[in-house]
C-alpha positions as a Python dict, from the first residue, in 0.01 Angstrom:
ca = {
    (1, 'X'): (0, 0, 0),
    (2, 'X'): (73, -334, -173),
    (3, 'X'): (-87, -655, -94),
    (4, 'X'): (-28, -1021, -200),
    (5, 'X'): (-327, -1222, -324),
    (6, 'X'): (-561, -1357, -55),
    (7, 'X'): (-541, -1727, 22),
    (8, 'X'): (-918, -1742, -23),
    (9, 'X'): (-922, -1636, -392),
    (10, 'X'): (-1243, -1721, -577),
    (11, 'X'): (-1229, -2023, -811),
    (12, 'X'): (-1147, -1963, -1174),
    (13, 'X'): (-1470, -1899, -1377),
    (14, 'X'): (-1559, -2155, -1656),
    (15, 'X'): (-1622, -1873, -1915),
    (16, 'X'): (-1601, -1499, -1945),
    (17, 'X'): (-1570, -1401, -2313),
    (18, 'X'): (-1846, -1344, -2565),
    (19, 'X'): (-1835, -1482, -2926),
    (20, 'X'): (-1647, -1180, -3066),
    (21, 'X'): (-1391, -1175, -2788),
    (22, 'X'): (-1073, -1364, -2718),
    (23, 'X'): (-986, -1498, -2368),
    (24, 'X'): (-624, -1525, -2242),
    (25, 'X'): (-505, -1618, -1900),
    (26, 'X'): (-213, -1460, -1716),
    (27, 'X'): (-68, -1718, -1471),
    (28, 'X'): (156, -1582, -1197),
    (29, 'X'): (342, -1725, -884),
    (30, 'X'): (202, -1645, -542),
    (31, 'X'): (472, -1377, -445),
    (32, 'X'): (351, -1129, -717),
    (33, 'X'): (151, -850, -554),
    (34, 'X'): (-156, -697, -708),
    (35, 'X'): (-11, -350, -745),
    (36, 'X'): (274, -482, -948),
    (37, 'X'): (33, -599, -1217),
    (38, 'X'): (-143, -262, -1199),
    (39, 'X'): (185, -65, -1234),
    (40, 'X'): (279, -268, -1549),
    (41, 'X'): (-68, -185, -1700),
    (42, 'X'): (-36, 186, -1642),
    (43, 'X'): (309, 163, -1776),
    (44, 'X'): (170, 62, -2112),
    (45, 'X'): (-189, 176, -2144),
    (46, 'X'): (-254, 536, -2096),
    (47, 'X'): (-616, 470, -2018),
    (48, 'X'): (-571, 186, -1771),
    (49, 'X'): (-788, 208, -1471),
    (50, 'X'): (-969, -18, -1213),
    (51, 'X'): (-1345, -62, -1272),
    (52, 'X'): (-1337, -260, -942),
    (53, 'X'): (-1031, -210, -708),
    (54, 'X'): (-917, -525, -522),
    (55, 'X'): (-972, -502, -150),
    (56, 'X'): (-688, -382, 57),
    (57, 'X'): (-511, -204, -229),
    (58, 'X'): (-431, 159, -277),
    (59, 'X'): (-487, 187, -666),
    (60, 'X'): (-296, 428, -874),
    (61, 'X'): (-618, 538, -1045),
    (62, 'X'): (-958, 607, -875),
    (63, 'X'): (-1211, 326, -895),
    (64, 'X'): (-1591, 332, -895),
    (65, 'X'): (-1594, 80, -610),
    (66, 'X'): (-1381, -154, -408),
    (67, 'X'): (-1411, -530, -429),
    (68, 'X'): (-1527, -737, -121),
    (69, 'X'): (-1255, -952, 43),
    (70, 'X'): (-1167, -1239, -196),
    (71, 'X'): (-1357, -1079, -488),
    (72, 'X'): (-1140, -1034, -788),
    (73, 'X'): (-1063, -682, -915),
    (74, 'X'): (-1142, -560, -1272),
    (75, 'X'): (-851, -365, -1443),
    (76, 'X'): (-963, -205, -1765),
    (77, 'X'): (-661, -148, -2009),
    (78, 'X'): (-882, 8, -2276),
    (79, 'X'): (-1249, 46, -2369),
    (80, 'X'): (-1263, -299, -2505),
    (81, 'X'): (-1005, -503, -2289),
    (82, 'X'): (-1010, -597, -1924),
    (83, 'X'): (-804, -797, -1682),
    (84, 'X'): (-1001, -964, -1402),
    (85, 'X'): (-841, -1124, -1098),
    (86, 'X'): (-668, -1252, -916),
    (87, 'X'): (-850, -1593, -912),
    (88, 'X'): (-739, -1926, -782),
    (89, 'X'): (-590, -2135, -1059),
    (90, 'X'): (-847, -2404, -990),
    (91, 'X'): (-1209, -2394, -1120),
    (92, 'X'): (-1512, -2456, -899),
    (93, 'X'): (-1515, -2830, -1011),
    (94, 'X'): (-1152, -2871, -909),
    (95, 'X'): (-988, -2864, -1252),
    (96, 'X'): (-700, -2661, -1367),
    (97, 'X'): (-753, -2469, -1695),
    (98, 'X'): (-420, -2590, -1839),
    (99, 'X'): (-184, -2369, -1637),
    (100, 'X'): (183, -2465, -1562),
    (101, 'X'): (301, -2597, -1218),
    (102, 'X'): (377, -2322, -970),
    (103, 'X'): (77, -2110, -1074),
    (104, 'X'): (-83, -1975, -764),
    (105, 'X'): (-303, -1694, -903),
    (106, 'X'): (-447, -1625, -1247),
    (107, 'X'): (-590, -1310, -1422),
    (108, 'X'): (-860, -1347, -1680),
    (109, 'X'): (-793, -1132, -1975),
    (110, 'X'): (-1078, -1056, -2228),
    (111, 'X'): (-1017, -846, -2539),
    (112, 'X'): (-1146, -821, -2894),
    (113, 'X'): (-1064, -1120, -3115),
    (114, 'X'): (-870, -966, -3401),
    (115, 'X'): (-661, -1196, -3620),
    (116, 'X'): (-457, -1135, -3937),
    (117, 'X'): (-220, -1334, -4148),
    (118, 'X'): (-68, -1661, -4057),
    (119, 'X'): (282, -1647, -3923),
    (120, 'X'): (554, -1608, -4179),
    (121, 'X'): (743, -1939, -4216),
    (122, 'X'): (1094, -1913, -4078),
    (123, 'X'): (1033, -1564, -3920),
    (124, 'X'): (1170, -1466, -3586),
    (125, 'X'): (944, -1594, -3303),
    (126, 'X'): (1160, -1577, -2988),
    (127, 'X'): (850, -1582, -2751),
    (128, 'X'): (647, -1834, -2943),
    (129, 'X'): (358, -1606, -3036),
    (130, 'X'): (348, -1749, -3394),
    (131, 'X'): (339, -2098, -3256),
    (132, 'X'): (52, -2001, -3034),
    (133, 'X'): (-151, -1853, -3315),
    (134, 'X'): (-86, -2070, -3617),
    (135, 'X'): (-413, -1979, -3797),
    (136, 'X'): (-359, -1615, -3782),
    (137, 'X'): (-150, -1362, -3566),
    (138, 'X'): (-324, -1113, -3334),
    (139, 'X'): (-359, -766, -3482),
    (140, 'X'): (-466, -414, -3351),
    (141, 'X'): (-605, -431, -2997),
    (142, 'X'): (-544, -801, -2946),
    (143, 'X'): (-182, -768, -3067),
    (144, 'X'): (-121, -488, -2813),
    (145, 'X'): (-272, -701, -2529),
    (146, 'X'): (-80, -1015, -2625),
    (147, 'X'): (250, -816, -2650),
    (148, 'X'): (190, -672, -2311),
    (149, 'X'): (104, -1007, -2149),
    (150, 'X'): (424, -1157, -2283),
    (151, 'X'): (627, -876, -2131),
    (152, 'X'): (436, -901, -1798),
    (153, 'X'): (481, -1275, -1787),
    (154, 'X'): (854, -1227, -1861),
    (155, 'X'): (898, -959, -1589),
    (156, 'X'): (693, -1141, -1317),
    (157, 'X'): (798, -1496, -1383),
    (158, 'X'): (470, -1615, -1515),
    (159, 'X'): (301, -1773, -1821),
    (160, 'X'): (19, -1710, -2058),
    (161, 'X'): (-249, -1952, -2160),
    (162, 'X'): (-355, -1821, -2498),
    (163, 'X'): (-709, -1851, -2639),
    (164, 'X'): (-848, -2024, -2336),
    (165, 'X'): (-1205, -1958, -2441),
    (166, 'X'): (-1160, -2121, -2790),
    (167, 'X'): (-1208, -2502, -2770),
    (168, 'X'): (-1097, -2534, -3130),
    (169, 'X'): (-769, -2350, -3060),
    (170, 'X'): (-452, -2547, -2955),
    (171, 'X'): (-395, -2533, -2580),
    (172, 'X'): (-68, -2340, -2589),
    (173, 'X'): (105, -2204, -2277),
    (174, 'X'): (383, -1944, -2331),
    (175, 'X'): (644, -1897, -2060),
    (176, 'X'): (866, -1608, -2190),
    (177, 'X'): (1236, -1651, -2114),
    (178, 'X'): (1356, -1366, -1895),
    (179, 'X'): (1708, -1413, -2040),
    (180, 'X'): (1608, -1275, -2377),
    (181, 'X'): (1546, -924, -2241),
    (182, 'X'): (1899, -780, -2250),
    (183, 'X'): (1851, -418, -2352),
    (184, 'X'): (1820, -140, -2106),
    (185, 'X'): (1769, 238, -2107),
    (186, 'X'): (1854, 525, -1869),
    (187, 'X'): (1638, 834, -1890),
    (188, 'X'): (1791, 1152, -1731),
    (189, 'X'): (1793, 1529, -1756),
    (190, 'X'): (2179, 1523, -1758),
    (191, 'X'): (2360, 1530, -2089),
    (192, 'X'): (2703, 1380, -2099),
    (193, 'X'): (2935, 1507, -2367),
    (194, 'X'): (3090, 1223, -2575),
    (195, 'X'): (3422, 1243, -2401),
    (196, 'X'): (3250, 1231, -2053),
    (197, 'X'): (3035, 933, -2142),
    (198, 'X'): (3336, 760, -2299),
    (199, 'X'): (3515, 813, -1966),
    (200, 'X'): (3229, 673, -1766),
    (201, 'X'): (3187, 355, -1971),
    (202, 'X'): (3564, 287, -2012),
    (203, 'X'): (3590, 255, -1640),
    (204, 'X'): (3396, -64, -1668),
    (205, 'X'): (3490, -170, -2015),
    (206, 'X'): (3819, -63, -2160),
    (207, 'X'): (3731, -168, -2527),
    (208, 'X'): (3468, 111, -2579),
    (209, 'X'): (3508, 354, -2863),
    (210, 'X'): (3314, 651, -2986),
    (211, 'X'): (3085, 574, -3274),
    (212, 'X'): (3110, 940, -3397),
    (213, 'X'): (3461, 889, -3507),
    (214, 'X'): (3505, 895, -3890),
    (215, 'X'): (3709, 1031, -4178),
    (216, 'X'): (3752, 1399, -4257),
    (217, 'X'): (3569, 1529, -4553),
    (218, 'X'): (3803, 1564, -4847),
    (219, 'X'): (3593, 1777, -5059),
    (220, 'X'): (3400, 1695, -5377),
    (221, 'X'): (3562, 1450, -5639),
    (222, 'X'): (3779, 1612, -5901),
    (223, 'X'): (3591, 1697, -6217),
    (224, 'X'): (3243, 1659, -6067),
    (225, 'X'): (3153, 2016, -6194),
    (226, 'X'): (3176, 1882, -6556),
    (227, 'X'): (2937, 1588, -6496),
    (228, 'X'): (2557, 1619, -6591),
    (229, 'X'): (2317, 1673, -6304),
    (230, 'X'): (2099, 1394, -6434),
    (231, 'X'): (2080, 1158, -6711),
    (232, 'X'): (2013, 1323, -7049),
    (233, 'X'): (2077, 1673, -6908),
    (234, 'X'): (2207, 1918, -7174),
    (235, 'X'): (2268, 2226, -6964),
    (236, 'X'): (2518, 2501, -7063),
    (237, 'X'): (2851, 2393, -6916),
    (238, 'X'): (2919, 2728, -6746),
    (239, 'X'): (2579, 2717, -6566),
    (240, 'X'): (2632, 2356, -6461),
    (241, 'X'): (2971, 2441, -6307),
    (242, 'X'): (2811, 2733, -6133),
    (243, 'X'): (2544, 2515, -5984),
    (244, 'X'): (2791, 2255, -5870),
    (245, 'X'): (3004, 2525, -5707),
    (246, 'X'): (2699, 2663, -5525),
    (247, 'X'): (2612, 2322, -5392),
    (248, 'X'): (2976, 2275, -5279),
    (249, 'X'): (2955, 2606, -5094),
    (250, 'X'): (2633, 2488, -4910),
    (251, 'X'): (2795, 2160, -4811),
    (252, 'X'): (3106, 2337, -4682),
    (253, 'X'): (2905, 2576, -4478),
    (254, 'X'): (2701, 2303, -4324),
    (255, 'X'): (3019, 2107, -4241),
    (256, 'X'): (3197, 2416, -4081),
    (257, 'X'): (2901, 2570, -3902),
    (258, 'X'): (2966, 2408, -3567),
    (259, 'X'): (2621, 2244, -3544),
    (260, 'X'): (2538, 2141, -3190),
    (261, 'X'): (2571, 1766, -3133),
    (262, 'X'): (2239, 1611, -3047),
    (263, 'X'): (2321, 1254, -3046),
    (264, 'X'): (2615, 1007, -3061),
    (265, 'X'): (2699, 654, -2979),
    (266, 'X'): (2950, 422, -2801),
    (267, 'X'): (3045, 79, -2923),
    (268, 'X'): (3171, -195, -2686),
    (269, 'X'): (3318, -477, -2878),
    (270, 'X'): (3258, -818, -2714),
    (271, 'X'): (3435, -1032, -2977),
    (272, 'X'): (3257, -1351, -3053),
    (273, 'X'): (2965, -1244, -2825),
    (274, 'X'): (2888, -948, -3057),
    (275, 'X'): (2880, -586, -2951),
    (276, 'X'): (2681, -355, -2722),
    (277, 'X'): (2580, -18, -2854),
    (278, 'X'): (2513, 281, -2629),
    (279, 'X'): (2296, 533, -2814),
    (280, 'X'): (2272, 874, -2647),
    (281, 'X'): (2022, 1142, -2772),
    (282, 'X'): (1721, 1352, -2682),
    (283, 'X'): (1392, 1164, -2643),
    (284, 'X'): (1044, 1306, -2647),
    (285, 'X'): (840, 977, -2635),
    (286, 'X'): (919, 861, -2287),
    (287, 'X'): (776, 574, -2092),
    (288, 'X'): (426, 660, -1962),
    (289, 'X'): (522, 670, -1599),
    (290, 'X'): (794, 933, -1668),
    (291, 'X'): (589, 1188, -1866),
    (292, 'X'): (440, 1368, -1568),
    (293, 'X'): (764, 1407, -1380),
    (294, 'X'): (879, 1771, -1375),
    (295, 'X'): (1226, 1702, -1509),
    (296, 'X'): (1083, 1482, -1799),
    (297, 'X'): (778, 1692, -1888),
    (298, 'X'): (961, 1831, -2203),
    (299, 'X'): (1157, 1512, -2291),
    (300, 'X'): (1479, 1381, -2161),
    (301, 'X'): (1812, 1243, -2258),
    (302, 'X'): (1801, 874, -2329),
    (303, 'X'): (2100, 646, -2283),
    (304, 'X'): (1993, 328, -2464),
    (305, 'X'): (2198, 15, -2441),
    (306, 'X'): (2146, -243, -2714),
    (307, 'X'): (2304, -584, -2764),
    (308, 'X'): (2384, -681, -3122),
    (309, 'X'): (2473, -1057, -3146),
    (310, 'X'): (2686, -1193, -3434),
    (311, 'X'): (2383, -1402, -3550),
    (312, 'X'): (2076, -1188, -3551),
    (313, 'X'): (1855, -1460, -3698),
    (314, 'X'): (1934, -1719, -3428),
    (315, 'X'): (1891, -1460, -3156),
    (316, 'X'): (1521, -1429, -3248),
    (317, 'X'): (1460, -1809, -3229),
    (318, 'X'): (1250, -1946, -2950),
    (319, 'X'): (1512, -2216, -2882),
    (320, 'X'): (1858, -2077, -2975),
    (321, 'X'): (2178, -2268, -2942),
    (322, 'X'): (2345, -2306, -2602),
    (323, 'X'): (2647, -2093, -2732),
    (324, 'X'): (2410, -1806, -2806),
    (325, 'X'): (2250, -1832, -2461),
    (326, 'X'): (2600, -1808, -2304),
    (327, 'X'): (2675, -1506, -2524),
    (328, 'X'): (2342, -1348, -2437),
    (329, 'X'): (2410, -1400, -2062),
    (330, 'X'): (2755, -1235, -2096),
    (331, 'X'): (2601, -936, -2292),
    (332, 'X'): (2323, -901, -2023),
    (333, 'X'): (2588, -882, -1757),
    (334, 'X'): (2777, -610, -1945),
    (335, 'X'): (2463, -409, -2028),
    (336, 'X'): (2375, -425, -1654),
    (337, 'X'): (2727, -306, -1551),
    (338, 'X'): (2720, -15, -1791),
    (339, 'X'): (2370, 72, -1703),
    (340, 'X'): (2467, 101, -1337),
    (341, 'X'): (2773, 314, -1428),
    (342, 'X'): (2559, 551, -1639),
    (343, 'X'): (2291, 566, -1375),
    (344, 'X'): (2551, 658, -1109),
    (345, 'X'): (2672, 946, -1344),
    (346, 'X'): (2343, 1094, -1454),
    (347, 'X'): (2065, 970, -1220),
    (348, 'X'): (1711, 967, -1357),
    (349, 'X'): (1518, 645, -1411),
    (350, 'X'): (1598, 301, -1554),
    (351, 'X'): (1372, 113, -1796),
    (352, 'X'): (1395, -245, -1942),
    (353, 'X'): (1340, -306, -2316),
    (354, 'X'): (963, -314, -2255),
    (355, 'X'): (980, 37, -2110),
    (356, 'X'): (894, -92, -1763),
    (357, 'X'): (1073, 94, -1500),
    (358, 'X'): (1327, -94, -1301),
    (359, 'X'): (1463, -26, -952),
    (360, 'X'): (1836, 45, -972),
    (361, 'X'): (1890, -198, -685),
    (362, 'X'): (1744, -474, -903),
    (363, 'X'): (2001, -424, -1190),
}
């Protein structure tokens, strides 16, 4: 059972982290349900569980106790990190802790403070994480927590107030752009041969080609048997020719053995907008929520769709040009169309680029 946050949420607490901990805030709109946050947590953290389950919810994992009405839940993502909420975005004294307009609920995130090197100047920072941590980027546990918070805020239309418990830190709010998440994947127990996949995708995009196409092997270069095997080699010429011939026989046997195809690709050329690559192959490291499904217990076939823009550097900027945003939007529409076509052909489950599962009706 799902439940929206209560209209009588407790005020946001003034402090929650100890000196060795970092405090970040996940700000969400009012229509986000509590179990959506829980599902995204168990999608990323294998040990995620409720220490205190919110009242009126049916948690995915057992909890020691259930919160009283209006009391926040405590979701533990690891031994050292917790997510407590939802709270009202207003503190007891009526102040707002630097959250953007439209925030109606907030989760208090506490994790170890683990910082590393300063951001690399000019490096890709499409979500603004480097801007939010100018004195040192999160590492280890905190890096995993921040990466997850960015993806959750992007998925649920929210924002993140970073380092809320550090008065010396800049008051930075990150609002990840949903438009940057273009890539998708389809996981299935159905394998499409290259020609079958080509047929499925060509029905929605006629300019698709098989990436397995190449030139026939023409054999070793003439005279290679007379060349030394390495610089300074002084081997008997007859022995050298015999070794080269043996190597050629091994190569020819490998090329003519009829090896089973275990992966291939399709390329969709979008002209000035770049290209979309569809990579098909076996996958053992599946999204967490798929690993216990009977058909995926031993792995699955992954159909991964990736957009490759013409300018890879600009695509990783937090504020790219209007032209790139238009290209990205067209690429997202094409990726969605191809994803729907592949899903109709092979079934299974769909995941976004964060490996969060997506309802096919939402594509």
